[in-house]
C-alpha positions, 0 to 999 in steps of 0.5 A, spaced: 898 813 507 894 819 507 887 819 511 881 819 508 877 826 508 870 826 509 866 833 509 860 835 512 856 841 509 852 846 513 845 848 514 841 849 507 848 846 503 849 840 499 855 836 498 856 840 491 858 846 496 865 843 496 866 842 489 871 848 488 875 845 494 875 838 493 880 838 487 885 841 491 885 836 496 885 830 490 891 833 487 895 833 493 893 825 494 887 825 498 881 821 497 875 825 499 867 824 500 862 830 501 856 828 504 849 831 504 845 831 510 838 829 511 836 835 514 837 839 508 831 839 503 827 834 507 820 833 506 817 832 511 823 836 515 826 832 520 825 833 528 832 832 531 839 831 530 839 824 530 838 823 522 844 827 521 848 824 526 846 817 523 847 819 516 855 821 518 856 815 522 853 810 516 859 813 512 864 813 517 864 806 520 865 803 513 871 807 512 874 805 519 872 798 518 877 798 512 882 800 517 882 807 514 884 813 518 879 819 517 879 827 517 872 830 518 871 837 516 865 840 518 862 847 516 857 851 520 851 847 523 855 841 520 860 842 526 854 839 531 852 833 528 859 832 525 862 832 533 856 828 535 857 822 530 864 821 532 863 819 539 866 812 540 870 812 533 877 816 535 883 812 533 884 811 541 877 809 542 877 804 536 884 801 538 882 800 545 877 795 542 882 792 538 880 795 531 884 799 526 882 805 523 879 811 526 877 819 526 884 822 526 883 829 526 877 834 526 877 841 522 872 846 523 871 851 518 867 857 521 863 852 524 859 851 531 864 847 535 860 846 542 860 842 548 855 836 549 848 839 551 848 845 547 845 847 541 845 852 535 840 856 538 843 856 545 850 858 542 847 864 539 846 861 532 840 860 527 838 867 528 841 870 521 848 872 524 850 879 522 844 880 516 839 879 522 833 874 523 829 878 517 833 874 512 830 867 515 823 865 513 821 859 518 814 856 517 812 848 518 819 846 521 822 849 515 827 855 515 829 858 508 834 863 507 832 869 503 839 873 503 844 867 501 849 871 497 850 877 502 850 872 508 854 866 505 858 869 499 859 876 499 867 875 497 865 870 492 865 871 484 858 873 483 857 868 478 859 862 483 855 866 488 849 866 484 850 859 482 851 856 489 845 860 492 841 857 487 842 850 489 840 851 497 834 848 500 830 849 506 833 846 512 829 842 518 828 848 523 828 843 529 835 841 528 837 848 531 834 846 538 837 839 538 843 838 543 850 836 541 851 829 543 859 829 544 864 834 545 869 831 540 874 837 540 876 835 547 878 828 545 880 828 538 886 833 535 882 839 532 883 845 527 879 851 527 879 856 521 876 862 523 874 867 518 874 874 519 869 877 515 864 871 516 856 874 516 853 868 519 857 866 525 861 873 526 868 872 527 867 875 535 863 869 536 868 864 533 873 867 537 869 865 543 868 858 541 875 857 540 876 860 547 871 856 551 873 850 548 877 847 554 882 843 549 888 844 545 886 847 538 890 849 532 887 855 529 888 859 523 885 865 521 883 868 514 879 874 511 874 870 508 866 870 508 862 864 511 864 860 505 872 859 505 871 853 501 868 857 495 872 864 496 879 861 498 879 854 496 886 853 496 888 856 503 882 852 506 885 845 502 892 847 506 888 848 512 885 841 511 892 838 509 896 841 515 890 838 520 892 831 516 899 831 518 902 834 512 908 839 513 904 845 509 905 852 509 898 855 511 
């Protein structure tokens, strides 16, 4: 049986950012669930990573308790609460407690794959990437992106890019200084998709994350922007399918 695919978006984005990717997974026989994090659009903004972590766990645990294996896909900021959320939920951890199911694999899409105790900011994020800090408006614990198309979607068809930008909401700024709670990539099989034309987490920074992982990883590289699920959804789906155990050429 194929694993269940759960997808976590990054900052500012909601579940609908994966709308162009999901059909490629579903047509290959996968059940999918895309989440929207509490940190996005929150009024008032949340004060730590915890609500995002708890939200992800609240969707993972019922699937695992049904005996399902899950592949967790994370984009950008989503790598931090996603990593934190799988603590104790790996197949190995659950089998040790006599439970079926478990998180079988992790997929980081140009995401913050960082070690426990580090934060988005301490890892070099939350400053606007190559576009720079002038692209961000920060006030009242909210961070709003002022230049989303060049930052996220510069290789996406204009109509799709503009529609995606219109759906963005403010992000809860305190989450960017809230520490990662688990170095999940050290304990669960992990795949990382590096995006060479990423304007938010530059390719060089992604390489540094991979090189400092201190764990065996499977990596793929493409020439996409920060949103490969929009600009290259078929390739992104193949990466996820490969991580899920399929023999698929990427």
